[in-house]
Legacy VTK file of the C-alpha trace (Angstrom):
# vtk DataFile Version 3.0
C-alpha trace
ASCII
DATASET POLYDATA
POINTS 130 float
-78.908 5.137 119.630
-78.386 2.521 116.767
-77.237 -1.087 116.360
-74.070 -1.317 114.073
-72.128 -4.093 112.651
-68.565 -3.741 113.729
-65.705 -6.374 113.577
-68.090 -9.261 112.670
-70.460 -8.422 115.543
-73.491 -6.365 116.429
-73.048 -3.533 118.804
-75.185 -0.740 120.170
-73.788 2.754 119.454
-74.770 5.627 121.653
-75.308 9.101 120.335
-71.607 9.960 120.872
-70.754 6.699 118.776
-69.171 4.829 121.733
-69.797 1.064 121.284
-71.191 -1.266 123.897
-70.055 -4.809 124.441
-71.125 -7.020 121.368
-74.658 -8.051 121.322
-73.479 -11.768 120.905
-71.858 -11.629 124.287
-74.632 -9.545 125.925
-77.227 -11.977 124.547
-75.346 -14.978 126.215
-74.993 -13.016 129.463
-78.721 -12.516 129.320
-79.759 -16.145 128.691
-80.978 -15.078 125.225
-83.907 -13.394 126.642
-85.049 -10.076 125.263
-86.148 -8.732 128.791
-82.655 -9.350 130.321
-80.807 -8.051 127.314
-82.809 -4.799 127.434
-81.836 -4.360 131.001
-78.079 -4.947 130.223
-78.356 -2.306 127.596
-80.346 0.008 129.712
-83.339 0.585 127.413
-86.870 -0.642 127.366
-87.678 -4.047 125.638
-89.855 -2.287 123.068
-87.178 0.289 122.305
-84.696 -2.502 121.731
-87.154 -4.366 119.582
-87.646 -1.227 117.490
-84.037 -0.563 117.200
-83.185 -4.122 116.282
-85.870 -4.414 113.636
-84.881 -0.979 112.117
-81.074 -1.510 112.063
-80.678 -5.413 111.608
-83.990 -6.053 109.619
-85.340 -9.087 111.655
-86.940 -9.378 114.906
-84.621 -9.494 117.849
-86.235 -12.834 119.185
-85.512 -14.591 115.893
-81.861 -13.257 115.993
-81.517 -14.470 119.576
-82.825 -17.968 118.593
-80.586 -18.207 115.669
-77.517 -16.831 117.733
-78.131 -19.463 120.464
-78.355 -22.258 117.920
-75.042 -21.119 116.095
-73.265 -21.290 119.455
-74.829 -24.743 120.166
-73.711 -25.982 116.701
-69.879 -24.666 117.553
-70.088 -26.384 120.811
-71.215 -29.744 119.268
-68.355 -29.323 116.784
-66.030 -29.251 119.867
-67.508 -32.645 120.932
-69.454 -31.096 123.955
-72.099 -33.348 125.347
-75.570 -32.104 124.157
-77.012 -32.091 127.778
-74.051 -29.862 128.709
-74.760 -27.618 125.854
-78.436 -27.461 126.869
-77.604 -26.522 130.300
-74.826 -24.026 129.183
-77.211 -22.147 126.894
-80.003 -21.874 129.527
-82.514 -24.411 128.195
-84.962 -25.565 130.843
-84.620 -29.176 129.563
-82.423 -30.996 127.138
-85.469 -31.938 125.011
-86.175 -28.141 124.555
-82.691 -27.749 123.212
-83.177 -30.782 120.855
-86.490 -29.402 119.601
-84.966 -25.997 119.018
-81.981 -27.577 117.155
-84.176 -29.649 114.837
-86.424 -26.600 114.105
-83.414 -24.478 113.026
-81.273 -27.064 111.308
-83.966 -29.464 110.142
-82.192 -32.461 111.651
-81.834 -33.921 115.158
-78.697 -33.406 117.136
-77.776 -37.081 116.798
-78.288 -36.882 113.086
-75.904 -33.874 112.921
-73.348 -35.578 114.852
-73.509 -38.700 112.719
-73.326 -36.430 109.559
-70.201 -34.728 111.062
-68.548 -38.005 111.879
-69.181 -39.272 108.372
-67.643 -36.160 106.747
-64.559 -36.404 108.990
-64.235 -40.228 108.102
-64.489 -39.416 104.466
-61.890 -36.611 104.823
-59.520 -39.093 106.664
-59.882 -41.726 103.943
-59.197 -39.153 101.168
-56.178 -37.725 102.988
-54.695 -41.340 103.233
-54.902 -41.681 99.568
-53.281 -38.378 98.669
LINES 1 131
130 0 1 2 3 4 5 6 7 8 9 10 11 12 13 14 15 16 17 18 19 20 21 22 23 24 25 26 27 28 29 30 31 32 33 34 35 36 37 38 39 40 41 42 43 44 45 46 47 48 49 50 51 52 53 54 55 56 57 58 59 60 61 62 63 64 65 66 67 68 69 70 71 72 73 74 75 76 77 78 79 80 81 82 83 84 85 86 87 88 89 90 91 92 93 94 95 96 97 98 99 100 101 102 103 104 105 106 107 108 109 110 111 112 113 114 115 116 117 118 119 120 121 122 123 124 125 126 127 128 129
């Protein structure tokens, strides 16, 4: 069993090289928890941690954290409300989501949204003058 990159996603390949559903999808289904993800895949947490570190090169917990925040950023870019995003991604409280976002992106959610809005306004202004 190994973790392989396939079509821009990570998948677990069995010995016969059949590929499981993408790890990104399984991570979301498991609430970004290692224990639940290992159950989905059908291996122990420890084995999943070893496989992930060996084949991907980073701890699975770090990958899950980053994956969750990438999804959050995409949701923000689609104008979803931060509290909806927090709930959708399984955070226990919106403040937990805000703290995690700031840790990963080094800015608050509101600063991210303001920056995004400014960039959009600048783009609109430039396109009017073109």
